[in-house]
NUPA-273124 format. One line per field, with one value per atom (N, C-alpha, C): x, y, z; atom name; residue in one letter. Coordinates in pm, 1 decimal, m for minus. Atoms other than C-alpha are relative to their C-alpha. Layout:
BEGIN
east = (X / ...)
north = (Y / ...)
up = (Z / ...)
a = (CA / ...)
r = (A / ...)
REM end
This chain:
BEGIN
east = (m110.2 / 10849.2 / 6.1 / 15.6 / 10871.7 / 111.5 / m124.7 / 11116.3 / m33.0 / m21.5 / 11149.6 / m70.2 / 107.1 / 10935.3 / m129.5 / 115.7 / 10577.1 / 31.2 / m2.6 / 10665.2 / 148.9 / m124.8 / 10981.4 / 14.6 / m36.6 / 11112.0 / 102.9 / m100.4 / 11315.9 / 37.5 / m39.9 / 11523.0 / 0.6 / 14.2 / 11507.9 / 66.5 / m69.1 / 11590.3 / 53.2 / m38.1 / 11611.2 / m154.5 / 139.0 / 11338.4 / m94.0 / 67.6 / 11189.6 / m9.1 / 62.0 / 11144.4 / m122.7 / 105.3 / 10881.0 / m26.5 / 59.9 / 10690.9 / m43.7 / 58.9 / 10615.8 / m132.0 / 153.4 / 10235.8 / 41.2 / 50.0 / 10222.7 / 105.0 / m138.0 / 10546.6 / m7.2 / m2.8 / 10604.5 / 162.2 / m123.6 / 10934.3 / 86.6 / m95.9 / 11059.8 / 34.5 / m35.2 / 11020.6 / 95.2 / m34.0 / 11130.8 / 183.2 / m161.9 / 11483.5 / 60.8 / m44.4 / 11530.5 / 41.9 / m52.0 / 11540.6 / 98.1 / m109.3 / 11760.7 / 188.2 / m88.8 / 11986.0 / 60.1 / m37.7 / 11992.0 / 42.2 / m70.9 / 12105.9 / m78.2 / 54.7 / 11837.7 / m35.6 / m15.8 / 11843.4 / 154.5 / m160.7 / 12141.9 / m2.1 / 16.7 / 12300.4 / 9.8 / 52.3 / 12256.2 / m100.5 / 132.9 / 11947.9 / m131.3 / 130.9 / 11671.6 / 16.1 / m51.7 / 11886.0 / m38.5 / 47.9 / 11851.5 / m132.0 / 142.1 / 11475.6 / m45.0 / 98.4 / 11397.0 / 75.2 / m37.4 / 11650.2 / m75.1 / 71.1 / 11482.0 / m133.8 / 135.2 / 11140.5 / 15.4 / m9.6 / 11246.0 / 32.6 / m29.9 / 11400.9 / m109.1 / 138.0 / 11081.3 / m112.8 / 103.9 / 10847.3 / 74.8 / m67.7 / 11098.3 / m19.4 / 45.9 / 11051.0 / m130.6 / 138.1 / 10657.3 / m116.2 / 63.0 / 10563.8 / m87.3 / 72.5 / 10277.8 / m20.7 / 30.3 / 10307.6 / 99.0 / m100.6 / 10547.0 / m67.8 / 10.3 / 10465.1 / 88.9 / m49.3 / 10685.7 / m34.4 / 84.7 / 10569.9 / 113.0 / m47.6 / 10643.2 / m90.5 / 75.8 / 10521.1 / m131.7 / 133.3 / 10233.3 / m56.8 / 74.6 / 10120.1 / m42.7 / 20.2 / 10099.2 / m155.1 / 133.1 / 9735.7 / m50.1 / 80.5 / 9623.9 / 78.4 / m79.8 / 9904.3 / m59.9 / 39.5 / 9747.4 / m153.4 / 114.7 / 9409.7 / 15.0 / m35.7 / 9592.4 / m16.3 / m5.2 / 9576.6 / 101.8 / m124.5 / 9941.5 / 101.4 / m101.7 / 10283.3 / 33.4 / m15.6 / 10467.3 / m12.0 / m11.7 / 10360.5 / 56.2 / m88.7 / 10560.1 / m46.8 / 51.2 / 10387.3 / 93.8 / m58.8 / 10502.9 / 12.4 / 0.1 / 10342.7 / m68.5)
north = (m4.6 / 10224.8 / m95.7 / 88.7 / 10093.8 / m32.9 / 75.0 / 9872.7 / m91.3 / 102.6 / 9629.4 / m137.5 / 100.7 / 9364.7 / 16.2 / m38.6 / 9326.4 / m46.7 / m15.5 / 9170.3 / m52.1 / m9.9 / 9131.7 / m171.8 / 173.4 / 8719.2 / m35.7 / 69.4 / 8519.6 / m128.0 / 133.6 / 8236.6 / 39.0 / m72.7 / 8479.0 / m79.1 / 31.0 / 8305.8 / m141.9 / 133.1 / 7953.7 / m82.5 / 96.9 / 7661.1 / 50.2 / m20.1 / 7731.3 / 173.8 / m108.3 / 8107.5 / 50.8 / m56.9 / 8288.7 / 130.1 / m121.8 / 8571.5 / 55.4 / m70.2 / 8808.2 / 60.6 / m67.5 / 8935.9 / 113.6 / m80.8 / 9064.7 / m82.2 / 53.8 / 9063.0 / 115.5 / m92.3 / 9201.4 / 31.4 / m60.9 / 9387.0 / m111.4 / 129.5 / 9072.2 / m92.6 / 78.7 / 8850.4 / 72.6 / m85.9 / 9094.6 / 4.4 / m20.7 / 9166.7 / m144.6 / 142.4 / 8793.7 / m47.0 / 8.2 / 8727.3 / 81.7 / m69.9 / 9008.7 / m3.4 / 58.4 / 8867.0 / m143.4 / 151.4 / 8534.6 / 52.4 / m74.4 / 8752.5 / m40.2 / 27.9 / 8707.9 / 126.6 / m105.6 / 9046.9 / 77.7 / m44.2 / 9167.4 / 126.4 / m138.6 / 9475.8 / 101.7 / m135.6 / 9654.1 / m2.2 / 26.9 / 9536.9 / 42.4 / m37.3 / 9515.9 / 41.8 / m18.1 / 9538.5 / 140.4 / m121.3 / 9916.0 / 42.4 / m10.5 / 9912.4 / m67.8 / 43.7 / 9677.0 / 82.2 / m58.9 / 9885.9 / 132.8 / m130.7 / 10204.4 / m24.3 / m1.2 / 10038.5 / m15.0 / m22.7 / 9943.7 / 73.2 / m159.8 / 10253.1 / 53.3 / m62.1 / 10425.1 / m86.9 / 72.4 / 10154.0 / 12.3 / 4.0 / 10156.2 / 151.5 / m168.5 / 10572.7 / 22.4 / m17.4 / 10543.0 / m5.2 / 36.5 / 10430.4 / m87.9 / 102.7 / 10217.4 / m123.9 / 115.6 / 10028.3 / 61.7 / m24.4 / 10011.0 / m100.6 / 86.5 / 9851.9 / 29.6 / m1.5 / 9759.3 / m77.7 / 62.4 / 9692.8 / 88.4 / m70.4 / 9801.7 / 130.2 / m117.5 / 10141.6 / m31.9 / 56.2 / 9963.6 / m64.1 / 65.2 / 9751.6 / 88.0 / m94.4 / 10077.8 / m30.2 / m9.4 / 10122.4 / m110.2 / 124.4 / 9748.4 / m20.2 / m30.3 / 9763.0 / 59.2 / m108.6 / 10044.8 / m18.4 / 78.3 / 9838.8 / m146.5 / 97.1 / 9562.9 / m121.2 / 141.6 / 9321.6 / m34.3 / 37.1 / 9277.4 / 92.2 / m85.4 / 9419.0 / m103.4 / 40.1 / 9314.3 / 102.5 / m116.5 / 9535.5 / m89.6 / 38.4 / 9545.9 / 53.9 / m88.9 / 9622.3 / m22.1 / m28.9 / 9684.2 / m141.4 / 143.4 / 9345.6 / m81.1)
up = (45.0 / 9931.4 / m139.1 / 154.1 / 9517.6 / m19.2 / 62.2 / 9387.8 / m119.9 / 126.5 / 9105.0 / 8.3 / 16.5 / 9247.2 / 83.7 / m69.4 / 9374.8 / 147.2 / m153.1 / 9696.1 / 21.6 / m92.5 / 9921.6 / 2.2 / m21.8 / 9908.2 / 60.2 / m50.9 / 10107.1 / m81.6 / 83.9 / 9940.3 / m111.4 / 144.7 / 9627.7 / m82.8 / 137.3 / 9299.7 / 61.9 / m19.7 / 9507.5 / m26.6 / 26.0 / 9452.9 / 139.6 / m129.8 / 9813.8 / 3.1 / 4.9 / 9716.0 / 70.1 / m83.7 / 9947.7 / m8.9 / 27.7 / 9865.4 / 171.8 / m112.3 / 10197.4 / m2.3 / 17.2 / 10213.7 / 127.8 / m115.0 / 10582.9 / 109.3 / m80.1 / 10804.4 / 146.5 / m135.4 / 11169.1 / m5.5 / m7.4 / 11254.2 / 35.7 / m81.2 / 11471.4 / m105.1 / 97.0 / 11185.2 / m121.1 / 85.8 / 10915.8 / 73.6 / m87.1 / 11161.0 / m28.7 / 5.2 / 11160.5 / m144.7 / 115.5 / 10829.2 / m82.8 / 33.7 / 10768.4 / 77.7 / m79.4 / 11033.0 / m63.2 / 81.2 / 10811.7 / m131.2 / 147.9 / 10508.6 / m127.2 / 101.9 / 10295.1 / m87.3 / 66.8 / 10187.0 / m75.4 / 56.1 / 9916.4 / 50.7 / m49.7 / 10047.1 / m103.2 / 77.4 / 9725.7 / m85.3 / 70.9 / 9653.4 / 81.8 / m103.6 / 9918.4 / 115.3 / m135.4 / 10232.8 / 7.9 / m42.8 / 10225.4 / 14.1 / m1.9 / 10168.6 / 154.3 / m117.5 / 10486.2 / 81.6 / m116.8 / 10694.4 / 2.8 / m4.6 / 10611.4 / 70.4 / m36.4 / 10657.1 / 161.9 / m104.5 / 10991.9 / 124.1 / m52.9 / 11103.8 / 16.4 / m25.7 / 11024.2 / 63.6 / m106.4 / 11206.8 / 137.4 / m146.8 / 11526.4 / 22.6 / m56.2 / 11498.2 / 10.3 / m18.0 / 11498.1 / m91.5 / 126.3 / 11163.2 / 6.9 / m42.5 / 11165.4 / m81.5 / 133.9 / 10818.3 / m83.7 / 145.4 / 10528.8 / m80.1 / 135.9 / 10193.3 / m92.7 / 121.7 / 9931.5 / m116.2 / 126.7 / 9617.9 / m145.2 / 103.9 / 9240.1 / m40.9 / 28.4 / 9094.3 / m42.1 / 43.3 / 8912.6 / 69.2 / m120.2 / 9194.1 / 122.3 / m104.2 / 9431.9 / 35.0 / m41.9 / 9402.9 / 81.3 / m70.0 / 9493.1 / 132.4 / m139.2 / 9773.5 / 77.2 / m117.1 / 9921.0 / 29.6 / m46.1 / 9901.2 / 75.6 / m64.9 / 10072.8 / m84.6 / 99.5 / 9780.8 / m68.8 / 35.1 / 9722.3 / 70.6 / m64.8 / 9817.5 / 126.8 / m124.6 / 10131.4 / 121.0 / m124.7 / 10444.4 / 122.8 / m125.2 / 10730.1 / 113.4 / m138.8 / 11082.3 / 103.7 / m125.4 / 11412.7 / 79.4 / m65.0 / 11567.9 / m97.7)
a = (N / CA / C / N / CA / C / N / CA / C / N / CA / C / N / CA / C / N / CA / C / N / CA / C / N / CA / C / N / CA / C / N / CA / C / N / CA / C / N / CA / C / N / CA / C / N / CA / C / N / CA / C / N / CA / C / N / CA / C / N / CA / C / N / CA / C / N / CA / C / N / CA / C / N / CA / C / N / CA / C / N / CA / C / N / CA / C / N / CA / C / N / CA / C / N / CA / C / N / CA / C / N / CA / C / N / CA / C / N / CA / C / N / CA / C / N / CA / C / N / CA / C / N / CA / C / N / CA / C / N / CA / C / N / CA / C / N / CA / C / N / CA / C / N / CA / C / N / CA / C / N / CA / C / N / CA / C / N / CA / C / N / CA / C / N / CA / C / N / CA / C / N / CA / C / N / CA / C / N / CA / C / N / CA / C / N / CA / C / N / CA / C / N / CA / C / N / CA / C / N / CA / C / N / CA / C / N / CA / C / N / CA / C / N / CA / C / N / CA / C / N / CA / C / N / CA / C / N / CA / C / N / CA / C / N / CA / C / N / CA / C / N / CA / C / N / CA / C / N / CA / C / N / CA / C / N / CA / C / N / CA / C / N / CA / C / N / CA / C / N / CA / C / N / CA / C / N / CA / C / N / CA / C / N / CA / C / N / CA / C)
r = (X / X / X / X / X / X / X / X / X / X / X / X / X / X / X / X / X / X / X / X / X / X / X / X / X / X / X / X / X / X / X / X / X / X / X / X / X / X / X / X / X / X / X / X / X / X / X / X / X / X / X / X / X / X / X / X / X / X / X / X / X / X / X / X / X / X / X / X / X / X / X / X / X / X / X / X / X / X / X / X / X / X / X / X / X / X / X / X / X / X / X / X / X / X / X / X / X / X / X / X / X / X / X / X / X / X / X / X / X / X / X / X / X / X / X / X / X / X / X / X / X / X / X / X / X / X / X / X / X / X / X / X / X / X / X / X / X / X / X / X / X / X / X / X / X / X / X / X / X / X / X / X / X / X / X / X / X / X / X / X / X / X / X / X / X / X / X / X / X / X / X / X / X / X / X / X / X / X / X / X / X / X / X / X / X / X / X / X / X / X / X / X / X / X / X / X / X / X / X / X / X / X / X / X / X / X / X / X / X / X / X / X / X / X / X / X / X / X / X / X / X / X / X / X / X / X / X / X / X / X / X / X / X / X / X / X / X / X / X / X / X / X / X / X / X / X / X / X / X)
REM end
């Protein structure tokens, strides 16, 4: 999934902002329930990612269009996996 940021972050825009590299479904679900992803921004992408994985997908990558080649090589982006 391409978006406007290189990696998904928790605590976005705050001093404790943390970029997510590799996250499993359970952790991403917890972050979502804690309200880390704005409804009109990252939340729809997270919901789509979790739905894809729950229905049999193996991995979701979220990054910018420019970073997509590097993300596909595992060098950047947020990679969401089943476990």
